[in-house]
N, C-alpha and C positions, 0 to 999 in steps of 0.2 A: 538387485536387492530393493527397490521401489515397488516393481511388480509383488515382491516377495510379501511386503510389509502392508499393501494395497490389498492381498486376497484376506487380511486379517479383519479387515474394517468389515462392518456387516453390512449386505446388501439389503436394501428396502424397497420389495418388489412393486409396492405403491407410488415411488418416487420415479421419475424417468432419470435415465443413466445420466443425464446433465446435471441434476442435482447432486448425484455423488460426486463426481468428478470435481466440480466444484468445490464439495464439502471439502474431500480431501489436496486440493491445491489450497484450500483456504488452513489446513490443520501444518500443511509444510510452513505456510507464512507465517502463523500463529506459536509454531515450536511444538505440537503438540501431538505429530504424526507419531511419534513412538510410544504414546501411552498404550498403544491397544497389546505392545508386546508384553509377554508375560511375566520376565523375567527381568530382576537390574544385572548389569553387565560381569560382578562381582559375583555370581551366583553359576558356579563351572557345573555344579551335579545337581542334580533333583532328591528328593526326597530319599530315593530309592538309589540314590547311587549313579545313576546314569547320567550321561554327559548332556549339558542343555548347549544346543548348537548356537554360535553367534548370531543366527539370522531371529533366535526367538527372545534376544537379549538387548534392555536399553542401552543405549551406547551411553557413558559414564561421563562424556563429554560433548557439548553438543556447541559446536559454532555455527552461528544462524547466522551463514553466508545469504541466502536468498533473502531475508530480514533486512541482510546490510543492502545489497543493492538494489533494492525495491525503497527503504529509506534515502539512500544517497540521490536514488533519481528523484525521487519530489520531494527534497530540501532543494535541487536544482530547477524544479516547476515551482513550485509555488513557496519558497520560505518568503521570510521578510523581504530579504534583498532581491528576489526574483519575481516577484507578485505583478501583474501587469496590473495596467489601465485602463478601463474602459474606454474608449474615442470618438467622437462623433461632431458633426458639423456644430451642429445646436450647443453652444457654451453652457447655457442654461441646463440644460441636459447631462451636459458630460460633469457638473457638479453637482446635480443632482444623484447620478449611478456612483459618484466614488464616495457619496453621503451613506447610499443603500450600501457598499459594500462595506463600509465602515460598521454602520447600525447591525446589517445582518452577521458578521464576523465570517464575512464570504470566505475571505483565507484562509480559517479555520475549517470553515465547511470544504475546500476545495481540497486544501491537503487527507483530511480524514477520506474522501470522496478516493484521490486518486490512490492512497494506500489498500483500502479495500479492494479496490477495481484493480490490483494487479493480478487479481487471480482472474482474471478474462471479463468482469463485467462490473458496471454499479449504476446504482438511479439513485438520483438528487430529487426529493421534492420540494416543490413550491405549496406554501399555505399562508391565507391571508386570516388572521385573527383580529377584530375588531381595530381595524384598519393598517395595522401592521404586516410584517411582509419576514416568513422564517421558511428559513431552507432546512432540511434534515437528511442524511446519508441513508438508504436502505441497502444492503446487500441483497444480489440477487438469486443466491442460492434459490430460494421458494418463490422465487415472481415469474411470470410469462408474459413478455410483451406478445400486442399483435399491432399490426402496422397497417395502414390502410392500403389497399389493393391499387389506387390509381396516386398513392404519393407514398411509394415505400419508406420515405424518412420519417413520416410523421407518425406518433404512436396514435393509434385508435384505441387501446387499452389496458392496463395492467393488471394482472389477476395475483393475489397474492393467497397459497393455498399449502398450509402444514398442519401438522400433527400435535397436539396439546395436549396434557393430561389434564381429564376433568378436574383435580384437585386447585389446579390454578387458574381455570376458568369461574370454577365458585367462588374463588379467592378476589375476583374481579367483577365479583356480582353477579354473572350468568347461573340463570336457575339449570343445573344438570343433572338429571335422573341419578346416575351413577360414580361420583366423586370417584374412581378405582378406574373407571375406562377412559381410553384414548378418544380424542376429540376432535374429528376437520374442523380448522379455522379457514375462513375465507374473507376474502374481500375483495375490492376490483375498483379501480378508478378508469374514468372514462371522460368522454368529453362533458358532459353534464354533472356527475355525481360521485363523490366516493362512497359504493356501496358496500354496507358492512350484513354480514350472512351470519343467523343463529346457529351456534355450532352443531354437529351432529354425530353420532357416535361410528368408529370407522368401522366398526365389525356391520355397521347396517348399509351395505352397500347397494342396495335402492334406493335410498333415501335421495330429495331431490330437496336444495339447497333454497332453506327460506329468507327471503329480506328482513334484515334487523333494523325495520323502521324507527326505532328509538335511535341508535347511533348512524345511519344513513346522512351523510352529507349531502346537500345537492348545492354547488358550487355556479354551475352556469357559465361558466367561464368561455365553454366553446372548444376548448382543447384541452386535454390529459395534462394535467397541472405537473409534469414529470420529465427529467431528463435522463434517457436512457445513454449510458455511455460504454462503448467498446475499445477495451482499455489499446489493443495496439492495432494495426493492419495484420491480417493471415487468419487461418479458421481457430475458432475457440473451441472450448470442450465439447460442445456440441457438434461442430462442423459446418453449422449453417451461421448465419447470418444475427443469432441472437447474442453470442461473445465475441470479443476479440481473443486474442491472443494473449496468455500469461506470459509477466514479465521475465521469472525466473525457472520456466517449465526446464528448459536446456541445462540447467545447474542442478537440476534437484538428484541425480543418480550420482554426480561426482561429490557433492555436499555429502551424502549418506556417504559415502567411501570415505570422506574425510574425518566425517565422526567416527567411525570404528577403527581407523585406522589410529588415529590421536587417544583415541581409548585407548587400545590395545598397547601402545605407547604409554601410557601410565599405568596398564597392568603390569609392563616388564619393568619400570622404574621403583613401581610398589615390593615384586619379587625379590629386585637387587638389592631392598634394603634390606630383607630378610628372605634369604636367600634357603631352597629345600637343602640339607644333609643327606649326603648318600655315604651310608658305610657299606662297604665290602666285608663281606663275611671272609674268616671266624674274627667274630668280635670277642673282648677280652667280658665284658659286663653286659648282666641282662638286665640289671638297672635303667630308670628312666633316662634317656638323653635330654639333656638342657642345653639349647646351642650358646653359645656366647664366646668373647674373648677370653670372660673368667672363667671358664669351664674347659679346661683343656681333658681332650678326646683323646684316650691310651687302647691302641687295638697290637695285636700281634706283627709279629714278624711280615707274617703273609698277609695279615689287614688292611687295610686304606680305608680316607674316610674323607670326602671332598663338600666343598660347598658349591652346589648348583644354582649357577645365578647367568645374569645377562650381561653382556659387554654392550660398552657405550656405544660400538660403533651401531649397535641396530636402531639405538634410539635416535642417532644421527641419520642415519639412514631412512627411517619414517617421517622424521622432520622434513628433509629435505624432499620427498616422497610426496608430504602433505602442499607444502609450499608450490611443487608442479604442478599438482592437480587444485590449487588455487586459482593459479596463474589460468590452466586451462578454463575452469568453469565462469572465473569474470571476463575470459575473453569472448565464453559463447553468449551471457548476456549483454554483453557490453558494458560490464562493470566498469568502478574506477582501480585500476592497476598500477597507478602513481606513487612513487615510495618517497614519500616528506624528507626521508632520511636522506635523500641524496640530493638532494637541493642544500646549496651550500651559501647562497643570497635568496632574497625576494626576487621572486620572479615578477614581470608584467602579467596583465592578467591575459595579453595573447598568448604568454608562453603556456600559462596554467591552462589555456584552451585546448593549445597542441597537447600537453601532456595526458590530459582528460578527454582525448579527443572520442574515444566511445561511448562514455557517460554521457558526455554533452548530446551523440546523436540517439542515444535512449531519448532522453528528455526532451528533444526537439520532436521526437517522435511524438512523444508524449502531448507536446502542445499543440497538436492535430485535434486527437480526442479530447482532452481535457478543458482547452483554450478556448480554439476557435469551435469545437461541436461544442461541450457541455457548460463553459462558463457564459458565451453569446447566448448559447440558446436560453440560460436563467433571466439574463438580461431584457431578452426578449417577451420573455413571457411577464415579467413585473409590466413592460411597458402595455403589453394586454389584458394586464389584470386592471392597471389604473382605469379602463374606460369599462370597465364591469363595476370596478369600487373606488370607492372615496378610501385612498391609502394617505398615510403621512408617514412621513422621514424624518428622523431625526424631531420627533414631536411635529413639524409642520407640513400643514395638509399641502397635499399632491394633488391637480388637477389632472382631464384627462391627456395624456402623453400620445406623441404621433406615436405608435408601432410600425410604421412603414422609413421610420429612417435608418441612415446606414449608418452601421456598429461595427467597431475594428478594434484591437487588441494593441497598444504598445510594450514590448517587451523589454526588461531591461536587458542590460551585458550578462554575459554569463556571471563572469567573475569581474570584483571591483577592480576599477582603472587604478595603476597608478601614478605617481607624480608625473613623472613623464611621459605617459601617457596622458592624462589631462592636460600636460603644456601643449601636445601637439594636436590635440582635439580644440583646445581652445586659438591658436595659431589657424588651424586650416578653417573653423568658423567666422573666425574674424576676417581673415582674405575673403572668403568667399560672400559676406553679409557687406563688405566695403566694395568689393566688385559687381555686389548687384545681381549676384546668382541665385541667393535666398534671403528670405527677408529675418529680419530681425526676430519673429516669431519662431520662424521654423528653426532659429541659431539656439533660440531656448528653447524649445522641444527636445532639439538632440541631447543635452546635458542634464534636462530636465530631473533625469531618473538617478543621474551620477550626483548631484545636489540634492536631492531629494526638495524639489519644486511639484507643488501638489496644483498651482495655478499658476496658469502662464500667462495669462490677461494679466492678471493682477500683477505678477513678478515685473512686466513689463512696465505698467503703472509705476511701479516703485523706481527700473528702471529711471525713467522719463523724470520723476521727480527729485531724485538724484544727482542727477545730470542739469537738473533747474539749481539747484539750488548751488552745486559746484559752481554753475556760469555766473551766480548773483553773488 
């Protein structure tokens, strides 16, 4: 069924096949895949009385299973209680990066990037405007990256190219000859500049792009100010290293089956509420027949009348079938299959981890792409940009930073600790610290996320002050 719907989506020969595949996956994620189908689900007959097949009807029930899996995994990755902290040996730089994350709303940016990147890839652009750092998320449907031949993990350039109506360009201040035509819009990011090009008509196949000097910005950073994120390990939509694997691809066909089964079940319940009347000849009256309990139907001794309706067992079978399909779909994409109604009491964090092991495995793989790859990549770009521009963080000027410092991420626990979990942690850390096997600073770091301790050195100073006051 998925291939049938994809066949109805127009194919633009001017775009590569990768663009079309990403566009289809994005329709699935946004819930607009069925918009290309011409008929609603209740339209069983066309204008000429012909039967309309189910494959041409939009389902009336849409269970956004793929979206649910993506949002659950992203919530476990970058929600307020799961966002990592950037750690480094330099205490001052650690505080600076924490302030930068708050000022740029990095939590929101990374959440948006992980949602959009679930189709296979996403790009995060860094800009420095008036000394302040800004991050923005770019969908990669119309982006084409290029990497250095001698450094395949370093971007050489990223080109954006897509079609846009002339009227839209005219509204944005472009001088277009015919607003009714389609134009190519193009810009390119490289190690020295963000180059814009003047739009040119799509019909002019021999046109050479001309640089728009008025809009071109030369940053001179010495690197492409963009992080390209591959979603998951594995082949992407293009079959090469441009995109990663889609988070929800394995569940699309089953999700479509669920939508149609639930739509059919809903249609059956509507039929049961208003059943069709069947009369076996000979009938006794030629008058119009009105269905209802208050209108008795009288037929001859050889006649018969019945109400055609669907039994409740059919609806129950559909619901059970859909429940089984949902289990299979969630298992195929490592979604959350835990049933909260089966929990009789509050479970510990470790018990919740075991219940949602599949979802944790998925989020753990996403940590590699969006954490170690994207988040640390953005932090390193800021350090390198500080040597080119005078940055300001929280209104305070920042001097040139050391871009060779080692950075790492500290991830919090998957689920909040229960009271018994915290008690066991406290006993273990206290025993290790008293035995001299770990330092007091390491012990505080171990529980910093649980107790929302943002500045470990400041917390240690306050602990020492409290101990001094108690001793006095």
